C-alpha positions in Angstrom: -14.6 179.1 203.0 -16.5 176.6 201.0 -14.8 174.6 198.2 -16.2 172.1 195.8 -15.0 170.2 192.8 -15.6 167.5 190.4 -13.2 165.0 188.8 -14.1 163.3 185.5 -12.0 161.0 183.4 -12.3 158.1 181.1 -10.4 154.8 180.7 -9.7 154.8 177.0 -7.6 151.6 176.8 -7.4 148.6 179.0 -5.3 145.4 178.4 -3.9 142.9 181.0 -0.6 144.9 180.8 -1.6 148.5 180.5 -4.4 151.0 181.3 -4.6 154.4 179.7 -6.9 157.2 181.1 -7.7 160.7 179.9 -8.8 163.5 182.2 -9.8 167.0 181.0 -8.4 169.9 183.0 -11.6 171.6 183.9 -12.9 174.0 186.6 -13.7 171.3 189.1 -10.1 170.2 189.5 -8.4 173.6 189.5 -6.8 175.0 192.7 -7.1 178.7 193.7 -4.2 179.6 191.4 -6.0 178.2 188.3 -3.9 175.1 187.7 -4.8 171.4 188.4 -4.9 170.5 192.0 -2.2 167.9 192.9 -4.8 165.8 194.7 -6.8 165.5 191.4 -3.7 164.4 189.5 -2.9 161.8 192.2 -6.5 160.5 192.4 -6.5 160.1 188.6 -3.2 158.1 188.6 -4.3 156.0 191.6 -7.6 155.0 190.0 -5.9 154.1 186.7 -3.4 151.9 188.6 -6.2 150.3 190.6 -8.0 149.4 187.4 -4.9 147.8 186.0 -4.3 145.9 189.3 -7.8 144.6 189.4 -7.8 143.3 185.9 -10.6 143.1 183.4 -13.5 142.3 185.7 -16.2 144.8 186.8 -15.7 146.3 190.2 -18.6 146.1 192.7 -18.8 147.8 196.2 -17.6 145.3 198.9 -16.2 142.8 196.3 -13.3 140.7 197.6 -10.0 141.0 195.8 -10.3 144.8 195.3 -6.7 146.0 195.1 -6.1 148.2 198.1 -3.3 150.7 197.7 -0.9 150.3 200.6 1.8 152.7 199.4 1.9 155.7 197.0 5.0 157.5 196.0 4.6 160.5 193.7 6.8 163.1 192.0 4.8 166.0 190.8 6.8 167.5 187.9 4.6 169.9 186.0 1.1 171.2 185.7 -1.3 173.0 183.3 -4.4 175.2 183.3 -6.4 173.5 180.5 -6.2 170.8 178.0 -6.0 167.1 178.9 -4.0 164.8 181.1 -3.2 161.3 180.0 -2.2 158.6 182.5 -0.5 155.3 181.5 -0.3 152.6 184.1 1.9 149.6 183.7 3.1 146.8 186.0 6.5 147.0 187.7 5.6 143.7 189.4 2.4 141.7 189.1 1.9 139.2 191.9 -0.9 137.3 193.7 -0.3 139.1 197.0 1.4 142.3 195.9 1.4 144.3 192.7 3.4 147.4 192.0 2.3 149.8 189.3 4.0 152.8 187.7 1.7 155.5 186.3 3.0 158.3 184.2 0.8 161.3 183.8 1.5 163.6 180.9 -0.2 166.8 179.7 -0.6 168.4 176.3 2.3 167.9 174.0 3.6 165.0 176.1 4.8 167.3 178.9 5.5 165.2 182.0 3.1 166.0 184.9 3.7 163.2 187.4 5.4 159.9 188.0 3.4 157.8 190.5 4.3 154.4 191.9 1.6 152.5 193.9 1.7 149.1 195.7 -1.6 147.1 195.9 -2.7 144.1 197.9 -6.0 142.2 197.4 -8.7 143.0 199.9 -10.1 140.0 201.8 
């Protein structure tokens, strides 16, 4: 069996306190049952949280200080076949050595899709 996919999303808002992303539900993220794959939802949430943790600077490969996720806790609460997911990431705790971010992913009509909490430490 061969499987392939493609994840696309955009950061539509970024402040020091919050990051908002939007991801279309499209063929490249659907599972065999025709709904969004949980891994795509988690990847989307994790990247939004990482962008928030890193701050306003541009990320470069191998750059020091990249916020490595050391823990991810997720509750997958819903799903959908089409439309758009919106992720909102905010700090629970912002620190120099450890930051904790809560990301809420909603679907069309504000339907709750996932609650994801990630912990990040700066790479050295």
